[in-house]
N, C-alpha and C positions, 0 to 999 in steps of 0.2 A: 327288863334288866334283861343284860345278855349278860351269859354265863361266860366261865373265864374260856372255856372253850370253845365258845364261836368269838369269841375276843382274839385269842390265838388264830382262828382262821382268817383275820384280818392279816392283809401285806402289807406293810409300809414300806417304800423306799424315797431316799432324798432324791432330787432332779433340779433339774439348771434350766430354768426359763430362758427360751433359745428366739421366740418369736411372739408378738400377742398384735392382735388383728380385734378390731371389732367386729361383735356377732353381727351378721347381715340384718337380723328380723329380731332385736332388740336391745334396746338402750345401755342396758344395767351389767351387759354380760362382754368378756373379752371371750375369742377363742385365742387358746395360749399353744404352744410350740413346747412339750417340755423332754428333755434330752434326760435317759434313764439308764444311761448306760450303753445295755443292749439296741438301742434306738431309741426314737422319739415317738412321743405320744401327744393326741392332742385332747385336750382340759378345756371345756366350757367352765366358767365360771364367773361369778357372778360381785367381781370386787371391781368395776370400773366407777363407780362411785367414788372409791376411795385411795385409786393406784392410778399415776399416771402411765401410759404405758411405757416411757424411756426408765422408771423407778422402777421396772419388773424386769427388765431385760437383763442377766446376769444372775437373778439374784434365785438361789438353793432353797426351795421350797420341800414339803412333806407331803408325799401323795396317797391315796387310797392305791392299791394296785391290780387288785382284784376282786374289785368292783363291776360289774355288767357295765357293758355300755351302754350308753342310754342318746337318748333323740332330745337332745335339748332344743326346741324351735326351732327344728330342721336345722340343727347340726349336733354332729355325734360326739359325745367325750368320751373319752377312753381310759378314767379315771377322776379320782378326787383329789381337790387341792385343799388342804385343810389350812381351817381358821376360826379366830375366834370371835366374838362379838362382845360387845359390853355398850355402856351408852355412848360411848365416844367414835362407836362403829364396829370395822370389822379391820380385824390385823391377820394378816398368811403366819402359817407358822413357818419360822428357817430354821434350820440348824446353826449351833452354837458357833462352829466353826466351819470352814470349807472341807467336805468329802468329795469321796466318787460317786460320781452320777451311778444310781442306782444300789445304793451302798444300804443297807437292809435294817431297819428303825425297828427297835424291841425294845 
């Protein structure tokens, strides 16, 4: 378990997916460019089996902003896309309505 204070330290924000590319070394990963208001971030996400590229473009998603960058199969990821998993697969978390890119999630 994490404490409430640890949870408060997480920075969540809304961002719009601007570009989707296949990961060069992984069949299940996409490399996303996500607009977060103050610029774009590259995020590697394991959602390829569940989403076609064209469905993701323009979709507003929820991102963990202050997670440390990680190399995922040789590609840098500077954030984490939030998703839910159940017996039917994965669904990405989105906003109920369009908000400004970079809007804080609380």
